[in-house]
N, C-alpha and C positions, 0 to 999 in steps of 0.2 A: 203195858203189853210187853212180854219178853221177846228176845231176839227170835226165837223159833216161831212164835206166833206172827211176828212181823214178816218173817221170810215167807210164811204161808200165804200172806195177803198179796205177795208179789207174783204168785203163780199165774194170775191172769193178766199181769202187766206185760208190756212189750219186753222182749228179751233185753236184758241189761247186763253189763259186766263191769267189773272194776279193773283198772289197769294203772300201773305206775306212770306218773307224768314223765314225759321226755320233752326236750326242746322242740321236737318236730310237731308237737301239739300246742305250742305256745300261742299261735295266732287264734286257734279255736278257743283256748282258755281265756285269752284277753278279750275276745269278742263278748263272751258271757260276762266276765268281770266288769267290763265297761258299761254294759246295759243293766247290770244288777245293782250298782252302787253309785251314790253321788260322789264318793271319794274312792275310786277303784285303785287297787294295787297296780303298780307299774310293771312293765316287763322286767325291770331291774329287781323289783321285790321278789318276783318268782324265780328269776335267775339266781339271785343271792340265796334264796331258800333252798333251791336245789343244790347249789354249791356247798351249802352249810350242812347238807345231809338230812334236811328235814324231810318228813314223809309227805309226799304229795300224791294223792290218789284221785283218779278220774272215774266218774260213773258215766258210762256211755251206753246209749241205746242205738245200736248200729253205729253210724258215724256221728250221731248227734250227742253233744255233750250235755248230759242231764245235770251234772253237778260235780263238785270236787271238794276236797279238804286239804289243808296244809297244817301239819302238826310238828311241833318241836319236841324232840325227846329230852327228858331230864332224868335226874336221879330219882327213881321210884315214882315218876310222874311224867305226864305228857301235857303239853300246852297247845290247845287248839287256837291257831292263829287266823284261820279263814275257813269258813264252811259256806259254800254257795250252791244254791240250786238255780238253774236258769229260770228267768222269769216265767217263761211259757210252761215250765214243768212244776212250778210251785203249787203247794197245797194238794199234792198227789201222793204224799207219803215217802218221798225220796230222802228228805232230811234225816228221818230216823234210820234209814238204811245206811246213809253215810256215817251217822254216829255209831251204828253197829260196827261198821268197817274200822272206824277209828278206835273203838274200844277193843276190838279183836287185835289190831296192830299193837296198841299200847300194852295190853295184857301179855302179848308175845314178847315184849321187851322188858317185862317184869314191873311195869308201872302199877302203882297202887291207886293213883288219882289222875283224873283229867281236870284241867283248868281252862277257863276261857274268860274273855271280856266281851261284852255286848253293849252296844249303845243303849242308854237308858230309854230312848224313844222307840227302840225297835221292839215293840210289844209282841209282834208275831214271832220273831226269833226267840225272845225270852220265853214265850209260851211253849215253843217246840222244846227248848232245853229243859224247862220245868217238867213238862210231860214226860220227857225221857228219864228224868230223875236228878237232874242237876239242882243244886241248892245254891241260893244266893248267899254269899259269904262276905260281901263288902262292896265298896264303890271306889272308883278312881276318879277323882275330880279333874275335870277339863282334859280328859284323856284323848278324845277324838276331835278332829277339826270340826268347826261349825258348818252349817249348811251352805254358807256362801262366804265370799271374801268379806273380811271385816266383821264377821259375826262371831259371837262368843263360842268357845269350845264346849263340847258336850261331855257330860259324865258317862262313865262306863259302869256297868254292873259286873262284878266279879262273881263267877259261879264255879262250883266244883262238883265232881261226881266221883264217888268212891267205886273203884273197880273191885 
């Protein structure tokens, strides 16, 4: 489905808007991050990303945080570091909308490619990326922390998307 068709499907959804992340929204973002992941990003990860000039966009419905992404610009590319949809908002079509926003931002910076890593066990996320058009291009061995203390690290699937 192309971006225009996806936008049409949001017409009946609650009013949603994108806004740039600011530190005033940190507690709201951390609350979603902590309930969405077994290994959530820390306050420092988000603060450092903001200080480094990474793009952090929030998708809000009223004052509810629906989701967000963090992306690092590069030469002719952008690297998606974090894309999260709040657990209560998942499987409602918000992830492709966030990917559309990411692609729009990246194209505006002259990027030719989007890159990401995703846990090999995160089948739902991998399916979202594949449906969007990302292609699997490799793996990073033992990239992610394991599910618990003392457990083996988990591989990542590397994916790319031609803009």
